[in-house]
C-alpha positions as a printed Julia matrix, in Angstrom:
532×3 Matrix{Float64}:
  14.86  -17.94  -31.65
  11.97  -20.23  -32.57
  13.32  -20.31  -36.15
  16.71  -21.35  -34.79
  15.14  -24.26  -32.9
  13.09  -25.32  -35.91
  16.18  -25.35  -38.15
  17.88  -27.66  -35.65
  14.88  -29.95  -35.6
  14.83  -30.25  -39.39
  18.44  -31.46  -39.55
  18.87  -35.19  -38.72
  22.09  -37.18  -38.68
  23.02  -40.85  -38.79
  25.04  -42.49  -35.98
  28.09  -42.69  -38.25
  27.83  -38.96  -38.98
  27.66  -38.15  -35.29
  30.72  -40.35  -34.6
  32.86  -39.0   -37.41
  31.5   -35.5   -37.63
  28.96  -34.17  -40.09
  30.21  -34.74  -43.64
  33.54  -36.0   -42.26
  34.38  -32.49  -41.04
  36.65  -32.0   -38.08
  33.92  -29.79  -36.58
  32.04  -32.76  -35.12
  28.7   -32.02  -33.4
  28.47  -28.45  -34.87
  24.98  -28.81  -36.28
  24.73  -25.1   -37.21
  27.49  -22.75  -38.19
  28.05  -19.41  -36.4
  27.18  -17.52  -39.57
  23.91  -19.44  -39.89
  23.1   -18.78  -36.26
  23.85  -15.07  -36.63
  21.61  -14.9   -39.69
  18.71  -16.54  -37.85
  19.14  -14.18  -34.87
  19.23  -11.11  -37.12
  16.03  -12.27  -38.8
  14.43  -12.67  -35.38
  15.51   -9.15  -34.34
  14.14   -7.77  -37.61
  10.79   -9.46  -36.9
  10.69   -7.97  -33.37
  11.39   -4.54  -34.85
   8.5    -4.96  -37.31
   6.2    -5.98  -34.47
   7.34   -2.95  -32.48
   6.7    -0.53  -35.34
   3.28   -2.09  -35.94
   2.43   -1.79  -32.23
   3.57    1.86  -32.17
   1.05    2.67  -34.88
  -1.64    1.41  -32.49
  -0.22    3.51  -29.64
  -1.7     6.62  -31.25
  -5.21    6.1   -29.92
  -6.98    3.98  -27.33
  -8.32    0.72  -28.85
 -12.1     0.41  -28.71
 -11.79   -3.08  -27.21
  -9.89   -1.67  -24.23
 -12.81    0.61  -23.4
 -14.96   -2.49  -22.94
 -12.96   -3.9   -20.02
 -15.21   -3.94  -16.92
 -14.61   -1.21  -14.36
 -13.82   -2.04  -10.74
 -16.04   -0.51   -8.07
 -14.18    2.26   -6.17
 -16.45    1.64   -3.18
 -16.37   -2.13   -3.41
 -15.4    -4.58   -0.7
 -12.48   -6.71   -1.91
 -11.75  -10.16   -0.58
  -8.48  -11.9     0.34
 -10.13  -14.65    2.42
 -13.68  -15.93    2.14
 -16.03  -14.28    4.64
 -19.66  -14.93    5.54
 -21.26  -11.95    7.24
 -23.93  -14.16    8.79
 -21.11  -15.82   10.79
 -20.05  -12.45   12.21
 -21.82  -11.67   15.48
 -19.52   -8.9    16.75
 -18.06   -5.88   14.93
 -15.27   -3.79   16.42
 -13.98   -0.45   15.13
 -10.95    1.75   15.4
 -11.69    5.48   15.48
  -9.14    7.52   13.53
  -9.41    7.02    9.76
 -11.9     4.21   10.29
 -15.01    5.75   11.83
 -13.56    9.25   11.58
 -12.48   10.6     8.21
 -10.27   13.66    8.03
  -9.58   16.29    5.39
  -6.14   16.79    3.85
  -5.58   19.72    6.24
  -4.82   17.32    9.1
  -1.43   16.29    7.68
  -0.31   19.93    7.59
  -1.4    20.39   11.23
   0.57   17.33   12.4
   3.62   18.31   10.33
   3.66   21.87   11.71
   3.23   20.78   15.34
   6.01   18.2    15.01
   8.53   20.54   13.38
   7.82   23.21   16.04
   8.53   20.65   18.76
  11.79   19.66   17.07
  12.93   23.27   16.92
  11.66   24.45   20.32
  12.36   21.35   22.41
  14.95   19.29   20.51
  16.93   22.37   19.43
  16.86   21.81   15.69
  17.84   24.95   13.67
  15.32   27.79   13.51
  15.33   27.63    9.71
  13.47   24.31    9.97
  10.37   26.29   10.93
  10.21   27.4     7.3
   9.57   23.84    6.12
   6.16   23.25    4.54
   4.25   20.0     4.27
   4.2    18.76    0.67
   1.1    16.63   -0.02
   2.47   15.58   -3.42
   5.55   13.85   -1.97
   4.67   10.93    0.35
   2.39    7.92    0.04
   1.41    5.3     2.58
   3.45    2.11    2.82
   6.97    3.53    2.49
   9.94    2.29    4.51
  12.62    4.42    6.14
  16.09    2.93    6.38
  17.4     4.05    9.77
  20.93    2.98    8.86
  21.26    4.62    5.45
  18.69    7.43    5.65
  16.72    6.46    2.52
  12.95    6.48    2.04
  12.07    3.37    0.08
   9.12    2.0    -1.81
   9.34   -1.79   -2.0
   7.52   -4.21   -4.25
   5.61   -7.35   -3.23
   8.85   -9.36   -3.02
  10.92   -6.82   -1.1
  12.84   -5.22   -3.97
  13.43   -1.46   -4.13
  11.45    0.34   -6.81
  13.98    1.77   -9.32
  12.29    5.2    -9.13
  11.18    4.84   -5.5
  14.3     5.54   -3.45
  14.88    9.02   -1.98
  17.68   10.39    0.13
  16.12   13.51    1.58
  14.1    14.99   -1.26
  16.47   13.75   -3.98
  15.57   10.68   -5.98
  18.46    8.24   -6.29
  19.35    6.62   -9.59
  19.81    2.89  -10.11
  23.6     3.05   -9.87
  23.36    4.94   -6.58
  20.92    2.36   -5.21
  23.31   -0.45   -6.16
  26.25    1.41   -4.57
  24.31    1.77   -1.3
  22.57   -1.61   -1.14
  24.59   -3.78   -3.52
  21.35   -4.98   -5.05
  17.77   -3.78   -5.34
  16.52   -6.68   -3.22
  16.36   -6.05    0.53
  17.54   -9.19    2.31
  16.31  -10.39    5.67
  19.5    -9.19    7.34
  18.66   -5.64    6.24
  14.97   -5.66    7.23
  15.66   -4.93   10.89
  16.91   -1.47    9.95
  13.71   -0.58    8.09
  10.69    1.13    9.67
   7.33    0.77    7.93
   5.23    3.93    7.61
   1.84    2.3     7.29
  -0.96    4.34    8.85
  -2.62    7.48    7.55
  -0.65    9.71    9.93
   2.59    8.55    8.27
   2.27   11.11    5.45
   3.42   13.99    7.65
   6.07   11.76    9.25
   7.59   10.66    5.93
   7.64   14.22    4.61
   9.27   15.61    7.76
  11.93   12.87    7.78
  12.84   13.63    4.16
  12.93   17.38    4.81
  15.19   17.0     7.85
  17.59   14.71    5.99
  17.69   17.19    3.14
  18.48   20.02    5.56
  21.54   18.22    6.89
  22.68   17.34    3.37
  22.32   20.94    2.16
  24.1    22.27    5.25
  26.9    19.7     4.72
  26.55   18.5     8.3
  27.25   14.97    9.46
  24.26   13.15   10.94
  23.07    9.71   11.96
  19.9     8.77   10.01
  18.62    6.79   12.99
  18.6     9.98   15.1
  16.53   11.75   12.46
  13.89    9.03   12.66
  14.03    8.93   16.45
  13.51   12.68   16.75
  10.81   12.97   14.08
   8.9    10.02   15.47
   9.19   11.45   18.99
   7.86   14.8    17.77
   4.94   13.16   15.93
   4.08   11.09   19.02
   4.34   14.17   21.23
   1.89   16.05   19.01
  -0.63   13.26   19.59
   0.01   12.29   23.21
   0.21   15.88   24.42
  -3.26   16.53   23.04
  -2.08   19.25   20.65
  -3.45   17.47   17.58
  -6.71   16.6    19.34
  -7.26   20.15   20.55
  -6.41   21.53   17.12
  -9.0    19.29   15.45
 -11.78   19.95   17.94
 -11.13   23.7    17.9
 -11.95   23.77   14.18
 -13.8    20.54   13.28
 -15.13   21.94   10.0
 -11.55   22.3     8.8
 -10.39   18.81    9.74
 -13.34   16.4    10.1
 -15.71   15.11    7.41
 -19.35   14.66    8.37
 -20.78   11.28    7.52
 -24.46   10.39    7.79
 -23.91    7.04    6.01
 -21.74    5.88    8.91
 -24.69    6.17   11.31
 -26.88    4.27    8.88
 -24.31    1.47    8.7
 -23.89    1.19   12.46
 -27.66    1.18   13.0
 -28.07   -1.53   10.36
 -25.59   -3.74   12.22
 -27.48   -3.19   15.48
 -30.8    -4.01   13.83
 -29.31   -7.28   12.58
 -28.44   -8.24   16.15
 -24.7    -7.59   15.96
 -22.75   -6.51   19.03
 -20.57   -3.46   18.46
 -17.5    -2.19   20.26
 -15.11    0.73   19.8
 -11.42    0.12   20.49
  -9.16    3.14   19.99
  -5.88    4.6    21.22
  -7.38    8.09   21.3
  -8.73    9.6    24.56
 -12.48    9.59   25.13
 -12.97   13.39   25.08
 -11.44   13.57   21.6
 -13.54   10.66   20.29
 -16.7    12.08   21.85
 -16.16   15.52   20.31
 -15.46   14.03   16.89
 -18.41   11.62   16.9
 -20.79   14.36   18.03
 -19.66   16.62   15.2
 -19.71   13.96   12.47
 -23.14   12.62   13.4
 -24.84   15.8    14.67
 -26.88   16.17   11.46
 -28.03   12.54   11.63
 -28.66   11.79   15.29
 -31.91   12.8    17.0
 -31.87   15.3    19.84
 -32.03   12.62   22.52
 -29.81   10.12   20.77
 -26.19    9.53   21.73
 -23.54    7.86   19.56
 -22.52    5.81   22.62
 -25.83    3.94   22.47
 -24.64    2.36   19.23
 -21.86    0.46   21.01
 -21.99   -2.26   23.64
 -18.44   -1.47   24.75
 -16.32    1.68   24.32
 -12.58    1.38   25.08
 -10.27    4.39   24.77
  -6.51    4.77   25.26
  -6.15    1.07   24.52
  -2.45    1.32   23.68
  -2.59   -0.87   20.58
  -0.71   -2.92   19.47
   0.39   -3.74   23.05
  -3.28   -4.26   23.86
  -3.15   -7.63   22.08
  -0.17   -9.03   24.0
  -0.1    -7.26   27.41
  -2.02   -8.08   30.59
  -2.95   -4.53   31.55
  -6.23   -4.28   33.5
  -9.21   -2.24   32.36
 -10.07    0.93   34.25
 -13.52    2.56   34.25
 -13.33    6.2    33.16
 -15.44    8.86   34.93
 -16.57   11.32   32.26
 -17.62   14.04   34.67
 -14.54   13.97   36.9
 -12.02   12.97   34.21
 -10.61   10.3    36.53
 -10.13    6.53   36.52
 -11.9     4.28   39.02
  -9.95    1.91   41.28
 -12.46   -0.94   41.37
 -11.78   -4.09   39.35
 -13.51   -4.33   35.98
 -15.05   -7.78   35.56
 -18.01   -6.71   33.4
 -18.65   -4.06   30.74
 -21.66   -2.01   31.82
 -23.92   -0.01   29.46
 -23.01    3.66   28.86
 -19.67    3.26   30.64
 -16.28    4.15   29.15
 -13.21    1.99   29.74
  -9.51    2.77   29.44
  -6.44    0.59   28.77
  -7.03   -3.16   29.2
  -5.83   -6.09   27.11
  -7.18   -8.68   24.72
  -7.03  -11.49   27.28
  -9.3    -9.65   29.73
 -11.55   -8.46   26.91
 -12.21  -12.04   25.76
 -12.72  -13.28   29.34
 -15.32  -10.6    30.03
 -17.22  -10.66   26.74
 -16.93  -14.39   25.89
 -16.81  -13.35   22.23
 -15.01  -16.04   20.26
 -12.41  -15.17   17.66
 -14.01  -16.15   14.32
 -17.31  -14.45   15.16
 -15.56  -11.09   15.68
 -14.59   -8.76   12.83
 -12.41   -5.71   13.5
 -12.29   -2.66   11.21
  -9.1    -0.58   11.24
  -6.69    1.38    9.08
  -3.29    0.57   10.63
  -1.78   -2.64    9.3
   0.16   -3.46   12.44
  -1.79   -1.8    15.28
  -5.26   -2.61   13.97
  -4.94   -5.73   11.82
  -1.94   -7.87   12.69
  -2.91   -8.32   16.36
  -6.57   -9.19   15.71
  -5.59  -11.49   12.86
  -3.28  -13.47   15.14
  -6.04  -13.56   17.78
  -8.35  -15.29   15.31
 -10.57  -12.29   14.61
 -11.65  -11.53   11.06
 -10.22   -8.27    9.79
 -11.4    -5.47    7.52
  -8.79   -2.94    6.39
 -10.05    0.59    5.79
  -7.81    2.15    3.15
  -9.14    5.6     2.28
  -6.93    6.12   -0.8
  -8.18    2.85   -2.34
 -11.18    4.7    -3.78
  -9.13    7.25   -5.73
  -6.61    4.63   -6.89
  -9.34    2.43   -8.34
 -10.85    5.46  -10.08
  -7.5     6.1   -11.75
  -7.08    2.43  -12.69
 -10.54    2.52  -14.27
  -9.58    5.37  -16.59
  -9.0     4.4   -20.24
  -5.83    6.51  -20.27
  -4.28    4.43  -17.48
  -5.31    1.11  -19.0
  -3.95    2.3   -22.34
  -0.52    2.94  -20.82
  -0.62   -0.38  -18.98
  -1.37   -2.27  -22.2
   1.46   -0.4   -23.95
   3.84   -1.3   -21.13
   2.96   -4.99  -21.3
   3.28   -5.05  -25.11
   6.78   -3.53  -24.91
   7.71   -5.84  -22.05
   6.84   -8.88  -24.18
   8.93   -7.59  -27.08
  11.86   -6.95  -24.73
  11.59  -10.52  -23.48
  11.77  -11.82  -27.05
  14.71   -9.53  -27.79
  16.67  -10.76  -24.77
  16.22  -14.32  -26.06
  18.21  -13.46  -29.2
  21.45  -12.89  -27.27
  23.99  -15.56  -28.23
  27.05  -16.3   -26.12
  26.64  -12.98  -24.37
  27.23  -11.04  -27.6
  24.88   -8.23  -28.58
  24.77   -6.93  -32.12
  24.39   -3.28  -33.12
  20.85   -4.06  -34.28
  20.1    -5.52  -30.84
  21.46   -2.49  -29.0
  19.56   -0.06  -31.21
  16.24   -1.85  -30.83
  16.78   -2.39  -27.09
  17.31    1.34  -26.59
  14.12    2.21  -28.47
  12.03   -0.37  -26.61
  13.44    0.64  -23.24
  12.73    4.33  -23.9
   9.13    3.53  -24.84
   8.74    1.35  -21.75
  10.13    4.1   -19.51
   7.67    6.61  -20.97
   4.74    4.3   -20.15
   6.07    3.72  -16.61
   6.48    7.43  -15.91
   3.04    8.24  -17.31
   1.35    5.62  -15.11
   3.31    6.71  -12.03
   2.44   10.4   -12.36
  -1.26    9.58  -12.54
  -1.04    8.64   -8.83
   1.87   10.47   -7.14
   4.79   12.19   -8.85
   7.38   10.9    -6.35
   6.35    7.35   -5.45
   3.42    6.46   -7.71
   0.52    4.31   -6.49
   0.1     2.94   -2.98
  -0.89   -0.57   -4.05
   1.11   -0.81   -7.28
   4.67   -0.43   -8.49
   5.46    1.56  -11.61
   5.28   -1.64  -13.66
   1.78   -2.47  -12.48
   2.89   -5.16  -10.02
   1.83   -5.25   -6.37
   3.73   -3.19   -3.76
   4.98   -4.2    -0.31
   2.0    -2.34    1.14
  -0.28   -4.58   -0.94
   1.6    -7.58    0.46
   0.78   -6.53    4.03
  -2.88   -5.95    3.15
  -2.96   -9.39    1.53
  -1.42  -10.94    4.65
  -3.39   -9.27    7.43
  -6.75   -8.19    5.96
  -9.51  -10.69    5.18
 -11.33   -7.95    3.28
 -10.51   -4.33    2.48
 -12.4    -1.28    1.32
 -12.18    2.52    1.46
 -14.88    3.12    4.14
 -16.85    0.93    6.58
 -20.17    2.18    5.18
 -19.32    0.6     1.79
 -20.77   -2.59    3.3
 -24.17   -0.94    2.86
 -23.91   -1.71   -0.87
 -24.13   -5.45   -0.04
 -26.76   -7.6     1.67
 -26.34   -7.66    5.43
 -25.76  -11.43    5.35
 -23.53  -11.35    2.27
 -20.99  -14.05    1.49
 -17.74  -12.49    0.34
 -15.74  -14.86   -1.85
 -12.23  -14.65   -3.24
 -12.6   -14.16   -7.04
 -12.14  -17.35   -9.05
  -9.58  -15.59  -11.28
  -7.7   -14.32   -8.25
  -4.79  -12.01   -8.75
  -2.64  -11.05   -5.78
  -4.94   -8.12   -5.03
  -8.54   -8.69   -6.18
  -9.22   -5.04   -7.03
  -6.53   -4.97   -9.72
  -7.25   -5.37  -13.42
  -4.35   -6.62  -15.52
  -4.65   -5.15  -19.0
  -3.07   -7.56  -21.53
  -0.81   -6.55  -24.39
  -3.09   -8.3   -26.9
  -4.86   -5.0   -27.65
  -1.88   -4.09  -29.79
  -1.51   -7.39  -31.65
  -1.47   -6.9   -35.39
  -2.42  -10.48  -36.27
């Protein structure tokens, strides 16, 4: 196309020629004939093909220069908004998947308890008891469409991933997506029907939703997708609120909980630096106490108690309602397992508090917003409320560590560079289309480029998750909708709270000068396959 423009620039005409037509021809203003234009376009397509063949020769092995790209730290703290730790005087923590880390066995436990409740209490068919949790299927950050019954992975701008739409356990093709939604982009009028599955417990929920939808499809039974979500969500909540999950974990902590001596070291470091600490969790105290004792038993002294690390411990907080309600605090009696009736107007040492609200919390503690940083894993329950309250926020995303490790691998970066090289060639090829007409040479080259691009996409996707790919990235290496929410609600994010031990206690965390949307991403350019 650049040759076409240059040929136009080289041809100049006098005013009389423009008035009468070039050379007196009746074809006035036609500065280039169709045959000349076609010739230039064919030459351009031939050049793109040569560039493609030359690039393919370099696809055989990983370029040495690519191996020199700096690696990102899997245990790093990544910054969306500048943060000075010396300005932080108070640190608050969620419990589940923030202080407490669980093994993969927990998702199976939650899945099994929920499906049993659906069969025994909600009268779902007995055959549903045969369902098994599939750890290779779900990822965090999916959306369930309650109106249409699809599990969706969305990109940063709200478009459906072409290979990230499932109805039950069947992946839908692009034509099916367009038939259902009209377009890949989810408009604002459709967002109200979507439910975000954002916390670490959502894995079992997403898998059970898909399995139940698939059951009704296979049985050729009519169903309302919103009822499936309602029943699965009810069963998941019942497993937690009834105490079944908590009792299951504490009955076999070695199977479900991960011991963590570095966590104690981190909390003690904060105390030594004069920080106030508080624990704010939706879980009941007995469950938190049993878990903390187990995780820290190898690190705490005989007379030490994990409760001494915190100035305030609040359980059954009912987040996210905690941030907007006006519920009063109640003092919890550990020995009697009862709640006191006296008004709480001060947080006393070694006392446990239930319920409450942000308004009362701020009135009692006098801790101002910007000096408080809250660590949590749930985007909406743990981060959105504190962010709106003016607190600084730290997202704990456990799978971040493994995703960065994969992105650091030469094999992944190799495929990413290949994808970008092909994408550039496709962009040049699209520019050769004239008047909507596509030549046979165009169609042939487009098919080859598209096949090569699809191979790179599938290879990158399967490195993370065979069904939905990476949590933070789309198949094309762009940011996902989950990444958008992290970018919006988390000032910083990391895989574990104790990763802050790798930095000075008064560290200044700055947004990188070459900021991408997500600072832990490395964009591998296509230039590794340039032949010139």
